[in-house]
C-alpha positions in Angstrom: 33.8 9.4 -7.0 34.7 7.2 -4.0 33.6 9.9 -1.6 30.2 10.2 -3.3 29.6 6.4 -3.1 30.7 6.3 0.6 28.4 9.2 1.5 25.6 7.6 -0.4 25.8 4.4 1.5 26.0 6.3 4.8 22.8 8.1 4.0 21.1 4.9 3.1 22.3 3.2 6.2 21.0 6.1 8.3 17.5 5.7 6.8 17.4 1.9 7.0 14.3 0.2 8.3 16.1 -2.9 9.5 15.7 -2.0 13.2 11.9 -2.1 12.9 9.4 -4.9 12.5 7.7 -5.1 9.1 4.2 -5.2 10.7 2.6 -2.3 12.5 1.0 -2.4 16.0 -1.6 0.1 17.2 -1.4 1.4 20.7 -4.7 2.8 21.8 -5.3 5.2 24.7 -1.8 6.6 24.4 -1.1 9.9 26.1 1.3 12.3 24.5 4.2 13.4 26.7 5.8 15.7 24.0 6.5 16.2 20.4 10.1 17.0 19.6 10.0 19.1 16.5 13.6 19.0 15.3 15.9 17.8 12.6 16.8 15.3 11.4 13.7 13.4 12.7 10.8 14.5 14.9 10.1 12.3 17.8 6.8 11.6 19.6 7.0 10.6 23.2 3.9 9.0 24.7 2.8 6.8 27.6 0.6 3.6 27.3 -1.0 1.7 30.2 -1.2 -2.0 30.0 -4.1 -4.0 31.3 -2.5 -4.1 34.8 -2.1 -0.3 35.0 1.7 -0.3 34.3 2.8 2.7 32.3 5.4 2.3 29.5 6.9 5.3 27.8 7.5 5.0 24.1 9.5 7.1 21.7 8.9 6.9 18.0 10.8 8.8 15.2 9.1 10.2 12.2 10.1 12.4 9.3 11.8 15.8 9.6 9.8 18.9 10.4 9.8 20.0 6.7 8.7 16.5 5.6 5.9 16.4 8.2 4.8 19.9 7.3 4.3 18.7 3.7 1.8 16.0 4.9 -0.2 18.4 7.2 1.6 18.4 10.5 2.7 21.5 12.4 4.8 21.9 15.6 1.6 22.1 17.7 -0.2 19.1 16.1 0.3 17.1 19.3 0.4 18.6 22.8 1.3 17.1 26.2 -1.8 15.3 27.6 -3.4 14.6 24.2 -5.1 11.2 24.0 -4.3 9.4 20.8 -4.2 6.1 19.1 -0.8 5.6 17.4 0.2 3.1 14.8 3.9 2.3 14.7 6.6 -0.1 13.4 8.0 -1.4 16.7 11.7 -2.1 17.3 12.7 -5.7 16.5 14.6 -5.9 19.8 11.5 -5.3 21.9 12.6 -1.8 23.1 9.8 0.7 23.5 10.8 2.6 20.4 9.8 2.5 16.8 9.0 4.4 13.6 5.8 6.3 13.3 3.1 5.1 10.8 0.2 7.3 11.8 -1.5 9.1 14.7 -5.3 9.1 15.1 -6.7 12.0 17.1 -9.9 11.7 19.2 -12.1 13.2 16.5 -10.8 10.6 14.0 -8.3 12.9 12.1 -5.2 11.0 11.0 -1.7 12.5 11.0 0.4 10.3 8.7 4.2 10.0 8.8 6.0 11.4 5.8 6.9 7.9 4.8 3.5 6.4 5.3 2.9 3.9 2.5 5.9 5.2 0.7 9.2 3.6 -0.1 10.6 1.8 1.9 7.4 1.1 3.8 5.1 0.6 0.7 5.9 -3.2 0.7 5.3 -3.7 4.4 2.3 -5.8 5.2 -0.2 -3.9 7.3 -2.5 -5.3 10.0 
């Protein structure tokens, strides 16, 4: 029984949202560098230019490949060079990392994260 409780807390700690802000930000005119389609979490790497032309590379984690597949993603949903708008929960420490909320493709199609509007994010205020 002790092992089960310890394992359960480790799993919950791994999936904590404490590292991320509770409000999302949207980064427009982002350019995909790559989509890492791997367990335990997929990662979207993308570049964003600020108003002075400086480029910042961001990395945001999302659900696992199987979880994303259930909400309509596939390994080729994003390709290097794709222009997107991306809504994320940014890191509280100011690093250029975060948790994915959704991607909006140029035609307006939305790709949601597997946790979008689901526990633990369902109580997060949205912009």
